N, C-alpha and C positions, 0 to 999 in steps of 0.2 A: 829834706829827709836824709839821714847820715848813710856812709858808706860803710860795705862789710866786705871782709876779704874772705873769698872763697877757698875751696879745698887744692885749688890749682899752686897756691901759695908755694913758692920755693923756697922761701924764709932767707931771702937774699938780703933785706934791711932799706932795700932803695926807698921804698915807701915811707918807711920811719922817719930818713933823714930829710925828706921832701915836703912832710907835714908843717905848715905854719903854726899849728895852734898844739903840736905834741899830743895827738889823740890815738898815735899807734904805736904799740908796743908789741914785745916779743912773746908770743905765747906759747902752749904746748903743741909745737911741730909746726906752726904758722905765725904769722903776726895777727893781731888783734886789733880793732877800732873801738874806741870808746865812742859809743852813739850820742853820749850828752856832751861830750868836747867837740866833737866833729862838726864842721861848719858846712860840709859838703861843697868844698871847693873844686874837687876832682884832681888836685894835684898828685895825689897817689897813684890814680890811675893812669896817669899822664907817663909816669916813670915806671911802672911795672912790666917786666918784660913779657909776663905771660898773661897780662889783664886780670889778675886776680880781684883787684877792689871793685865793687860794683855798687850802684845805688841800690839800698835797700828797698 
């Protein structure tokens, strides 16, 4: 199941740099994850300072 980024996102970009499949991009006020590209590896969750990425 793909990850999603919650409203706690600080828009810091740490998750985007960590994603091995480039599924994360800047959105309107927070980062977003493309569910079709996400491989549910959890790399984004591990680097987020506020735990915004969650399994959907």
